[in-house]
C-alpha positions, 0 to 999 in steps of 0.5 A: 500500500502507498503511504498517506503522502503518496511516496512509493514505499518500494525502492525496486520500482522501475525508473520513470525514464525507463519505457513503460512497454520494456519494464519487467516486473516481479513474477509474484502476482501480489507484488506486481499490483503493488509495484505498478501502483507504485510507478503511478503514485509518482506526480512526474509521469508524462501522460503516455507513460501514466496511461500505459501503466494504468492499463497494465494494471487494469489488465492485471486487475481483470486477471485477478478478477477485480473487473469493476475496479479494472473497468474504472481504471481504464475509463480514467486512461480513456479520459486522460488519453483523450484530455492529453490528445494521446492518440496512440494510447486511445485504442488500447484504453478503450480496448481494455475498458471493453475487456474489463466491462465484458469480464464483468458481465456488462457486454452492452457497454463492452460492445460500445467500448470496443466500437469506440476501440476500432474507431480509435485504431482506424484514426491511428491507422492500426490495423492490427489493433482493429483486428483485435478490437473486432475480436472483442465484439466476437467474444462478447457474442460468444459470451451472450451465447448468440451462437450464429452471430459468433460463429459468423463473426469468427468465420469471417475473422478467419478470413481476415487474419488469413488476408493479413498473413497472420497465421496465429490469429487465424488459428485463435479464430479457428479455435473459438469458432470450433468451440462455438459449433461445439456449443450448438452440438455441431461436433464434425464441424468443430472437430474439422477446425481443431484439426486445421488448427493442429495442422497449422501449428505443426506447420508453424513449428516445423517452419521455426525449427527449419529457421533455427536450424538454418540460422545455427548452420550459418552461425557455425559456418562463420565460426568455423571459417574464422578458426580455419583462417586463423590456423586453428583447424581443430576447433574449425573442424568442430565448428563445421561439423556443428554446422553440418548437424544443423543443416550445412552442406559446406565442407568439413576441414580435414581433422589435423593429426 
């Protein structure tokens, strides 16, 4: 807790000059909220930094089940962003408010907040944020058990993520679509979408492994060449051998006698 003078009691609170998005807080959940509150107690925070910390704390509060408190904090962040013209934070603030209201069960107000977030994202030319806002609408349909509307919007989301080349977003839309299909008893449709997700994840994993192998092979080839140029043939041979293990087809220098 903060003392009556508003002085942060923690010496390990992140410095003000450090960008909020780059700060790391304790993994102990009971400390995370306190550390964020300690930063917010400082009077010299720039508006964008203060808004960023407010949204971090609001999202943390949602995770702790403090939905109404989170909604109030997010609403304050919206007001601050509007007052200081922090356009880069308006969409995020409205989205966090919609998220908190959604979890609190106020789906009507949540939908309005997501709409505001979409509008702010369009004005700020943030297409990725806009897709996230639209996803918020879809989850609202799901929570309201409007299964037909939820399925239709999840299927539309899948196409949007696919067109944007965002495989992870496409998979998320497929998962939610499958869950909605299960709710209405269409298990075959649900299973087909789950199978699609599994196939896409396997493909992503295979590509990641291939890229990792290629990157390591290149690194080991360079290290082998450097050692070879310096006359360190034994080390060059060892690194060249490692490069081959990670996909390189280059020559392996002969091991010296």
